[in-house]
C-alpha positions as a Python dict, from the first residue, in 0.01 Angstrom:
ca = {
    (1, 'M'): (0, 0, 0),
    (2, 'T'): (53, 7, -373),
    (3, 'R'): (359, -116, -555),
    (4, 'L'): (453, 244, -633),
    (5, 'D'): (434, 336, -263),
    (6, 'R'): (661, 44, -173),
    (7, 'L'): (909, 143, -443),
    (8, 'N'): (910, 503, -318),
    (9, 'D'): (974, 382, 38),
    (10, 'R'): (1262, 164, -80),
    (11, 'L'): (1405, 452, -283),
    (12, 'G'): (1393, 678, 23),
    (13, 'L'): (1572, 418, 232),
    (14, 'K'): (1841, 369, -33),
    (15, 'E'): (1893, 746, -59),
    (16, 'F'): (1935, 766, 319),
    (17, 'Q'): (2182, 475, 319),
    (18, 'L'): (2390, 634, 44),
    (19, 'K'): (2390, 972, 220),
    (20, 'A'): (2504, 816, 548),
    (21, 'L'): (2772, 612, 372),
    (22, 'L'): (2895, 924, 191),
    (23, 'E'): (2918, 1114, 522),
    (24, 'V'): (3126, 839, 681),
    (25, 'T'): (3345, 802, 371),
    (26, 'K'): (3416, 1176, 363),
    (27, 'A'): (3503, 1172, 733),
    (28, 'I'): (3744, 882, 682),
    (29, 'N'): (3902, 1051, 379),
    (30, 'N'): (3948, 1368, 586),
    (31, 'N'): (4134, 1161, 848),
    (32, 'L'): (3876, 1222, 1119),
    (33, 'D'): (3995, 1064, 1442),
    (34, 'R'): (3818, 775, 1617),
    (35, 'S'): (3630, 1009, 1848),
    (36, 'G'): (3500, 1213, 1554),
    (37, 'L'): (3395, 902, 1364),
    (38, 'L'): (3210, 772, 1669),
    (39, 'Q'): (3031, 1106, 1708),
    (40, 'L'): (2927, 1092, 1342),
    (41, 'Y'): (2809, 733, 1381),
    (42, 'K'): (2612, 818, 1697),
    (43, 'G'): (2451, 1112, 1517),
    (44, 'I'): (2341, 896, 1225),
    (45, 'I'): (2209, 625, 1456),
    (46, 'N'): (2029, 859, 1696),
    (47, 'Q'): (1917, 1158, 1492),
    (48, 'E'): (1863, 1004, 1151),
    (49, 'L'): (1737, 658, 1249),
    (50, 'G'): (1578, 748, 1582),
    (51, 'I'): (1756, 470, 1769),
    (52, 'T'): (1768, 581, 2131),
    (53, 'R'): (2014, 329, 2274),
    (54, 'L'): (2359, 259, 2139),
    (55, 'F'): (2656, 72, 2277),
    (56, 'V'): (2975, 33, 2072),
    (57, 'V'): (3232, -216, 2200),
    (58, 'R'): (3589, -271, 2079),
    (59, 'A'): (3795, -584, 2138),
    (60, 'V'): (4121, -524, 2324),
    (61, 'R'): (4385, -762, 2458),
    (62, 'A'): (4234, -772, 2805),
    (63, 'G'): (3878, -829, 2680),
    (64, 'T'): (3648, -557, 2553),
    (65, 'R'): (3624, -184, 2594),
    (66, 'A'): (3326, 46, 2559),
    (67, 'E'): (3394, 298, 2283),
    (68, 'A'): (3067, 487, 2281),
    (69, 'R'): (2724, 470, 2433),
    (70, 'H'): (2409, 673, 2412),
    (71, 'G'): (2099, 610, 2619),
    (72, 'A'): (2248, 288, 2753),
    (73, 'G'): (2279, 212, 3121),
    (74, 'R'): (2573, 54, 3298),
    (75, 'D'): (2875, -50, 3094),
    (76, 'P'): (2842, -430, 3058),
    (77, 'T'): (3211, -463, 2968),
    (78, 'R'): (3310, -373, 3324),
    (79, 'S'): (3247, -590, 3624),
    (80, 'G'): (3150, -490, 3973),
    (81, 'P'): (2842, -316, 4110),
    (82, 'D'): (2993, 31, 4150),
    (83, 'R'): (3152, 73, 3808),
    (84, 'Q'): (2973, 287, 3551),
}
């Protein structure tokens, strides 16, 4: 791979990162609720990056809480064999 090829790859990555950041920034500025922001985040992670498993956890007073998941199995923040 030539230096020019590497630079083009890096440029493409930076363009993607800026586009994703702009999408999230616009959503925040438009006061998109938590659910909408999580949907946007999941879309970027899954569709744009091709990541097939996602698990977003939020800290709460009683421990942690699953906020979003995609392609993930059982919720590890809950205990017990029959909880999903």
